[in-house]
N, C-alpha and C positions, 0 to 999 in steps of 0.2 A: 504494500500500500504506500503510494507516494502522493502527498497532497500539494507539494510545491510545483509551480509551473516550470516547464523546461527553461523558460527565460530567467526565472528567479534563480534556479539552480546554476545555470551557466554564468549569470552575472556574479553571484556570490562566490562561486569557485574562482572566477577570474580575479576577483578582488582579494582572494585568499581568506575570506571569511569562513568558507566551508571547505571540507576536504573529504578524505576517505576513511576516517577513523570510525570504528564501530565499538560498541561496549565490549563485546566478546573478543574483538581483536586486541584491545588494550589489555584485557585479562590475560590473554595468551602471551602478550609481550612481557608482562611482569612475571608470569609463571616461568618464562624462559630466562629472564634476566634477574629476577628477585624471588627465586622459588620458595625460600623459607620465610620470607617476610609475611607477617600476619596480615591477612586480608579482611577477615570478619570474625567477630566474637560476640556471643550472646551475653546478656546480663547474667550475673551470678545467681539471681533468684528465678531463673527461667522455670525450674521444676515446679515452683509454687504457682506459676501462671499457666503452664501448659501440660505439666506432668512429665516433661522430658528433661533430660540432662542438658546443660549448656554445651554448645558447640563452639570450637575454635578451629578455624581453617586458615592455612597459609594460602598464598596465591596458587601454588601448585595444587593443593587439595581442593580449593574452590573451583579450579579449572576441571579437575576430575569429577567433582560432585555435580557441577552443572552439565558436563558431558553425559554423565549417567542419568541425570534428570531429563535431559533432552531426548535421550534414547527411550526412556520410559514414556515420554509424551508422544514420541513417534509411534510406539507400539499401541498407544491409546487412540491413534488416528489423528493426532494434531500435526499439522504441516504448515508450510509457508503460507502466510496471508491469513491464517486462522486467528481469531480473537480468543484470548484466554482471560476470563474473569478471575481475579486473584483476591481473596480476602484472608490476609495473614497479618498477624502483628509483627512488630520488629523482632524477627528471629532470622537466623542464618538462612532458612529455607526461602525467605522472601528475596534475599539477594540472589540465591541460586535460581529462582524463578525468572528474574529479570535476565540473567545471563543465558539461561536455557532458551528463553524466548528469542533472545538476540541470535543465538546460534541456529535456531530453526527458521528465522525470518518470520516468526509469529508476532502477534501484537498482544501485549500484556496490558490489561486494564485493572489497576489496583484499586480496591475499595476499602475504605476505612472500616475497622472492625466494629465500629458503632453502627454501621448501616444495617438496617433490618430489611424485612420483606419488601416494603414500599420502595426503598432505594435500589435494592438488588433487581427488582422487577423493572424499574425504570432503566437501569443500565443494560439489562438483558434485551429489552425492547430496542435499545439504541444500537448496540454492537453485535447482537446475535452471536454470542460466544459458542464455541464448540465444546468448551469444558470450563469448569471452575476448580481452582486449586485452593484448598483450605486445610484446616486441622479440626480435630473433633471439638475442642473447646479452648477458650482462652479467658482466664480470669473469671470463670463462671458463665461466660457467654457461650451458648451451644451453637457454634458457628456452622458446623456441618448440618445439624438438624434444621437450623433456620434456612440454610441454602436449599435443602431438599423441599421444604415447604414453599419457598419463594420461586424456585426456578422451574421451567418446564422440563418434562422428562427427557427431552432431546439434549439437554445440557448435562454432560457427565460431571459428577461431583467426585473429584479425586482428592483423597485425604493423604497428607503425609503420615507415615508410619502405618498406613493401611494400604491403599492402592499404590501409593508412591513410597519409595524408601530413599533414605539418604546414604550415599555410598561415596566416600572420598578417595577411593583407591583407583589406580589406573586400570583400565580395561582395554586391551588392544583391539578386541572385537568391536567394542563401542566406538573407539577412536576411528577405526576404519569405516564403520557405518556412517559416522558423521562426516568424515572426509568425502565419502562418495555422495552423501546427501547434499553437502554444501556445493559440490561441483555441479550438481543438477539444479540446485536452488540457491544461487549466490545472493548474499545479503549485502546491500549497499548502504552507505552512510546517509542517503536521502530517503531511505525507507522509514516509515513510521514504526517505532518500537512501542510507544506507550500511548494509551488514551487515558489521561488522568481526568479528574472531575473538579470543576470549579467549586469553591468553598460554599457557594449557595447563599451569598449575602443578599442576593436579589431574588431568590426563589429556587426553583428546581435546578439542581446541578446540571451543567452542560459538559459534554465530552470535549477534551482538548487534545487533539492528536499532535504528537511531537516526534520528530525524527532524531536520529543520532546527531546529525549536524546541529540541530537546534539545541539539543542538550549540551553538546560539547561547547557551543558558543556561550551558553549560560554558565557552564562550569568554569570557563576562562575568566568570567567576571568574579566568581567566588575565589578562584586561585589568586587573582590580583588583589582582591580586597583583604584576604587573610594571609597572603604570602605562603600558600601551601608549598610544602617541600617533600621530597622523597622520604618516606619513612615516618611522616607525621601520623599521629593517632587521633582520630576524630571520635567524639562521644555524641551519638545521635539520639536525641530524646523525642524527636517529633516522628509521627508515623511516616514510614517511607512509602507514601502514596502520592506525593505531589512535589511541587517545586522546593518546599522547605527542606526535603531530605534527598530527593532524587537529584535535584540541581545543585544542592550545596554539599552533598557528601558522596552519593553513589558514583556519579559521573566524574567528579574531581578525583575521587580515590583511584579510579581506573585510569584517569588521564595522567596523574602525577606518580602514583604508586604509594598509596596511604592505607592505613588500617581503619576500618569502621568498627567501633565498639557500640553495640546496640543497647537501647534502653527504652522502655515504655511498658505500662503507664508510669508517669512520673512518680518516683519514690525518692524524696529528698535525701534520705540517709544512704540509699543505694547509689544515687547520683553522685553524691560527694565522695563516697568510697571509691567509685569507679574513676572519678577524676584523679584521685591519688594513686590507686593501685595499678591502674592501666597506664599511668604516666601520660595522660591525655595532653596534647598540645593545643587543641582547639575544640570548642563546642559551641552550640547555639542553644540559648535558653530563653524562655518567655520573660518579658519585663517584670512580671509579678515575682518570679523566682529570684531574679537579680535584685529586685527591691528588698526582698526579705533577707537575702545574704548581705546586702549592704548595711542593713540595720543590725545585723548580728555578727559583729567582728569576732566575738569569742568563738562562735561556731566555725567561722572561716579559719581561724588560727589553730583549730584542732587538727587540721590536715596539712599535708605537704603538697602544695600545688606548684612546685618549682618548675615543672616541665610545661605548665600551661602558659602559652604566649599571649593569647587574647581570647575574648568571648564575643560571639555574635548575638544579636538580638533583633527583634523586629515584630511584625504582625500587629503591633500596637505601639502607641507613642512611648518614647523613653523619657525617663526623668533625668534632668541634668545633674541633680544631686547624686543620683546613683552612679552615673558615669564618673563623676568627680571622686566619689568614695572609692570606687574600684581602682582608679588611677593613682590616687594619692596614698591610700591606706594599704591597698593590696598589691599595687604595682602591676595591675593588669588592665589593658585597654579594652574597652567595650566598643565593638563595631556595630554600626546601625545599618540594617539591611531592609530594603523594600522591594519585593518582587511578587511575581504572580505566575500561575501556570501558563498564561498566555505569552509571557516573555518579558515582562517589565523587569529591568535589572538596574536598581539604584543602590548605592551604598555610600556610607560616609565613614572615613577612618581618620586616625591622627594625621595622616598626610594631607587631608582635606580641611581639617579644622581641629586645632588643639583645644579650643574652648568647648567646655562640656555642653553648654546651651546650644551652641551651633551644631555640634555633632548629634544632639538629641532630636533636633527639629529640622535640620537642613540636609539636602542631598545635592552633590555637584550636578550641574546640568550636562551630563554625559551626552555625547553625540549632538551637541548644540553649537559646534564650531569653536568651543572654548579650549584653549591650550594651556590654561593656567596650571594644570596638573600633568604630570608624566603618566599617561594612562593608555594601555592597549585597548581598553573597553571603548574609549572615545572613537576608535577607528572601526568598530563593528556594529554600533547601534546609532540611531538617530532619534532625537526627541525635540519636541516643541510644545508650546502651550497656545491654545486658541480660545477665543471668546465663545462661551457656550450658546450664545444667542446668534451671533453673526458668523462664527467660524473663522473670523480674522485672527491672524497670529498676534499674540501679545508679546511685546518687547519691553514694556515699561514695568518698573518695580511696583509691587503692591497690589496689582490687579489680579484677581482670581480667574482662572480659566481651566479648561480640561487638558490634562496631559495626553499627548499623542506620542506613540512609540513605534519605531520601525527598526529593521536591521536583522542581524544574524540570529538573534535570540527569539524572534517573534514567530508565533505559529501562523498557520494559513487560514484558520477559521474554525468555528465550532462544528462538531460532527452532527450531521443531519439537521442543521439549523439554517434558517435564512440569515446570511451574514451581510446583507446589504447595508445594514446600519452599524455593523461592527467595525468597518474600515472606512476611511475617508476616500474621496475620489482619487487622491494621489497615493493611496496604499498604506496610510498610517493606521495603526490599531488605536481605536478609541478606548482608552483605559477606563473611563468613568471616574478617574481620580481628579479631584480638584486641587490645583497647585497654584502658588504665586511665585513670581520671580523675586529673589531677595539678594541683598548685598549691593555694594558700590565698588566695582561694577557688579551687575546682577549675575553672579556666577553660580547661584544656588537656586534650587527649588525648595519650597516649604509645602508639605502636604497639608491641605486645608480640609480634606474630607472627601466624601463620595458625592457625585452628582445626585444620586437618588437618596442619599442620606440627609441631604440638606433639609433643615427645618425651616419652613416658611411661616413666620409669625407676623401676620398682618403686613406682608410684603417685605419684611426684613428677613434676609437669608442668614441662617445660623448653622455653623458647622458643629455637629455633635462631638466630633473628635476633639475639638478645642476644649470643650467643657469636660470631657472624659479625663484629659490630662490634668486639669485643675482639681478634679475630684480624687486624684490618686492619694493625696495625703489626708483625706477626710477621716477625722477621729472616729473610733468605734465602728469602723467598716473594714470588711475584707476585700470587697470589690464594688465598683460603682460605674454606672454608665447612664447616658441619657438617651431618650428617644422622643419622637413626636407623638402627640395624641390630638384627636380632632377637637376643634373648638368652633362653635357656631359663629362667633363674632370675628375671630382673628384667623380662622382657618386651621392653624395648628398652634399648640403650646408645647412646652417642654416638661417632660416627666423625668424625675430622677429615680433610677432603679438601683437599689442598694442591697447588698448582702451584709448584714451587721455582724460584727465580731462576736464570737462565743462569750457568753457570760458577761456581756456588757449591755447597757441600754442602747437600743437602736437610735441612730441620729434622727432628729426631727427635721421637718422641712425648713423651719427657721434656722436651725443650726447649719444646714446645708447652704442655704442662701447667704448666711453670714460668712461661712467659710469661703464662698466664691467672691462675695463682695470685698472681703479682706484682701483678695488678690487683684482687685481693681477691675473686675469684669463689668461690662455694661449691663445695666439693669434689665434691658429687654432680653438678655441671654439667661436670666435666672430661671430655674425650674419653678413651676407653679403647681406641681403635684409630686407626691412621693409614693412609691410602691416598694415594698420590701419583698425580697426573694430569698429562697434558700440557696440558689445558685443562678448565675446568669447563663442564658443559652449561648454556647460557644461551639465553633466547628473544631475539627481535630487539630487545627493549628493554634487554637486558643483565641481566635478572634471572636469578639462578641457578634452574634448574629442579630443585628439590630432590627431586621424585619420581623423576626420571631418575637423579640422583646416588645416591639410595637403591637404585635397581634395580641400578646398576653395582657398588656396594659389595656388595650381596647376592649377585650373580653371582660376584664374586671370592671371597667367603667359601665359596660352594658348590664352586667349583673347587679350593679348598685342602683340602676334606674327603677 
């Protein structure tokens, strides 16, 4: 399956943006050149989550294991161009599945373990998979049983340790079988390997096809941002089902030759122990986790994190005080990432801004013709900002518009969807992200929110993300976010949605508005309603799903009438 036009492929190859690398090709390269280097390792508490012992595989062992899995899939009738639905947690078998699919020229569509029958049926209807790969259960979730209930009988449900086995030993017969198969079914770097799913912040998830070339272009952005080096050890705590892990860890690990240490669901004690015991050099963690670590210096100092060079974060706004604490007290830099399955690739590092506030809120305008930074990424992506009403490009500081993105990292369009409104007439992806140009000269973008997230209070447009950041330090709260609710007079008003801290009185609306007022926020941005929750709805990457939050608030209001 190839989605890019012949013209795009030829153009990008001529520019040197795309090439001939494939995921399994890089695995074989490292298996030959770094055979004993650790490739993937399970978290130490895997047995408690899946009932299986943790796996640790070198590049050579991972090559053999993915060969053996590819052979088993061939025997199950899976071949080049077939779609495979995969619902696996962060375990070594998931990495094997990506590589086996790459070797077969099959398309892997990874689904979050939280997905139930509704989501699985939606994916099935979109990609028509030949099989589903899963395990019996994960952390109490009956994955295999749910799959059988959700999927049509035509889809084979293949379970690891049942229909599929893990075998990391060399098999000459299997090797020859795959050599013969690949001769008949060659896989190219422009072939689609994955169909990931959007986070669903605007409704039903959409399939995002991505080729090896798109993924490797994204991985180059991550390599540049975090200065990945041969032998680095990554700790991956996000589900390996989309950009946050596939683009930041899987493809870079195969490109550079790095070890992926797996973790999920987040267990702070295990996470900290892995950082130390596995001698991790780089990880990515949610802002809330880093905020808690920044507040607890005693906990941080219990461990030896001397191998850790830096930490990435994103998916939500970062707090400047947290970045400053990590830099000054812990000697670790926090890198700010902003990306998407569709191919947005923004990041801010100490090279771009030593000031904590700048790094927490701003991103260099990559691909906008600015040569202020020494950056390879500048040469493979293009970005600009346009007025959401007129479509005219914005060049002045302070005006908010929609971010448009193009280049080697960007996908070709959603699967099975009318993409006429997804791209501009000149081929730019409409990100739906609102940004403004910042700085003198305007070398930076500031993320102002989402086009569809904007709250319209009597004609005044309000970014909920801005208020979310100011609510981070709200006393007696664990997490907080705002959303719109319908108002007959103004159209929309703002509701504060708060999870209160255990064994403390919940904050009142007056306390919330005072907390915001103390930070100088305009009065029209103050919440006029408060709703308390046990937890805020989030997607697998930790982003608040504001459309779900808005639906919950709306239902509560209706019930009170």
